C-alpha positions as a Python dict, from the first residue, in 0.01 Angstrom:
ca = {
    (1, 'M'): (0, 0, 0),
    (2, 'T'): (116, 348, -72),
    (3, 'P'): (124, 608, 207),
    (4, 'K'): (-174, 781, 45),
    (5, 'Q'): (-379, 459, 48),
    (6, 'R'): (-283, 396, 412),
    (7, 'L'): (-393, 748, 503),
    (8, 'F'): (-730, 707, 330),
    (9, 'A'): (-785, 368, 499),
    (10, 'A'): (-703, 512, 841),
    (11, 'V'): (-933, 810, 790),
    (12, 'A'): (-1214, 583, 670),
    (13, 'G'): (-1174, 359, 975),
    (14, 'T'): (-1171, 655, 1211),
    (15, 'V'): (-1482, 805, 1054),
    (16, 'G'): (-1659, 467, 1064),
    (17, 'V'): (-1587, 417, 1433),
    (18, 'A'): (-1679, 778, 1510),
    (19, 'I'): (-2016, 736, 1338),
    (20, 'C'): (-2084, 419, 1536),
    (21, 'C'): (-1960, 579, 1856),
    (22, 'F'): (-2148, 908, 1848),
    (23, 'T'): (-2474, 811, 1681),
    (24, 'P'): (-2725, 541, 1769),
    (25, 'L'): (-2662, 379, 1431),
    (26, 'L'): (-2478, 78, 1572),
    (27, 'A'): (-2728, 27, 1856),
    (28, 'I'): (-3020, 32, 1613),
    (29, 'T'): (-2839, -209, 1383),
    (30, 'L'): (-2765, -449, 1670),
    (31, 'V'): (-3128, -444, 1778),
    (32, 'A'): (-3242, -503, 1420),
    (33, 'V'): (-3029, -818, 1386),
    (34, 'G'): (-3121, -947, 1731),
    (35, 'L'): (-2799, -863, 1915),
    (36, 'G'): (-2935, -579, 2127),
    (37, 'A'): (-2806, -745, 2445),
    (38, 'F'): (-2452, -639, 2347),
    (39, 'S'): (-2536, -268, 2333),
    (40, 'P'): (-2429, -190, 2694),
    (41, 'Y'): (-2077, -306, 2607),
    (42, 'L'): (-2033, -87, 2298),
    (43, 'D'): (-1850, 190, 2483),
    (44, 'V'): (-1597, -59, 2618),
    (45, 'V'): (-1502, -149, 2260),
    (46, 'L'): (-1572, 163, 2056),
    (47, 'L'): (-1396, 430, 2263),
    (48, 'P'): (-1058, 247, 2274),
    (49, 'A'): (-1098, 160, 1904),
    (50, 'L'): (-1159, 527, 1826),
    (51, 'A'): (-851, 630, 2024),
    (52, 'I'): (-635, 370, 1850),
    (53, 'L'): (-760, 469, 1505),
    (54, 'I'): (-695, 838, 1575),
    (55, 'V'): (-333, 748, 1658),
    (56, 'V'): (-307, 531, 1344),
    (57, 'T'): (-447, 818, 1136),
    (58, 'G'): (-188, 1056, 1279),
    (59, 'L'): (95, 813, 1208),
    (60, 'S'): (-35, 753, 855),
    (61, 'Y'): (-54, 1125, 789),
    (62, 'R'): (300, 1173, 914),
    (63, 'Q'): (424, 898, 682),
    (64, 'Y'): (225, 1047, 392),
    (65, 'A'): (369, 1393, 456),
    (66, 'R'): (724, 1255, 472),
    (67, 'A'): (673, 1068, 144),
    (68, 'R'): (547, 1385, -25),
    (69, 'K'): (829, 1592, 117),
    (70, 'G'): (1090, 1338, 10),
    (71, 'S'): (980, 1318, -352),
    (72, 'S'): (1133, 1574, -585),
    (73, 'D'): (835, 1621, -820),
    (74, 'G'): (560, 1625, -554),
    (75, 'A'): (434, 1276, -638),
    (76, 'I'): (415, 1010, -369),
    (77, 'Q'): (690, 752, -374),
    (78, 'R'): (563, 400, -437),
    (79, 'G'): (809, 179, -254),
    (80, 'T'): (1170, 99, -182),
    (81, 'T'): (1213, -208, -399),
    (82, 'G'): (1443, -28, -641),
    (83, 'S'): (1265, -158, -950),
    (84, 'S'): (1054, 67, -1164),
    (85, 'A'): (717, -36, -1302),
    (86, 'V'): (674, -19, -1677),
}
């Protein structure tokens, strides 16, 4: 994965957890599929997951920014294999 793809994946994960954490969307979905008994435990899982994903997003952004800064033409570097794709 390129740094840009990692950044987009981290942001998507953070937004997904934030939506489930701050809206009743996940609770309604659990009730709809018959797993409403697990709703009291959502905060135990979602808040640490949100914190972890925020850290992962920050690290991904830092890696993305370094890759952009390191490239001479402003494009993101693909990898360090040394071979060029044709």
